[in-house]
C-alpha positions, 0 to 999 in steps of 0.5 A: 787215563780215566776220570776228569783227566782222561783222553779218548784216543779212539774207538774200534768197530767190529771184533773189538772184544778182548780176544779180537783186540789181543789177536792184533799185534798193537792191540796185544801191546796196548792191553799189556802196557804199563806206561802211558807212552807205550799205551798211547803209541800202541793204541795209535798203531792199533787204530791204523792196523785195525782198518788197514787189515780189515778188522773193522772201522777205527773212529778217531777223535778228530772225526767226532769232535773228541766225543766218543761213541756211547754204544760200545760193548767194551771200553779200554782205559789206562790208569797210568800203570795198567789197562782196564777193560769195562765189560758189557755189564759195566764191571771193570777188570785189569786187562791181564785178568780178562780170560781172553787176554790171558789166553792170548798171553798164554798162546804167545808164551807157548809159541815163544817156548816152541821157537826155542825148542 
């Protein structure tokens, strides 16, 4: 969610650009979520996997008194129907329109079709 009703779920450090997030299972699910429950669950799983798999640090709200770090390159927000990415130039675009996310989605559909063959 964005605006006054927004809830900060966490922050990823290192490799948290869209291609890096899309390459991790829960990150891919979070970027393509279309309902709040799926998004929240995927982000919570992503924060755990991010650290466990050595991608970088995960910063949780409980570590910072619900104040997100201000020095992030990319910001990901869910508006109730889809995920948006704020690029470093402060332009917001739907996550599924970001070239790196589209490429990750394309790789997945290619892998799915190869498995069927």
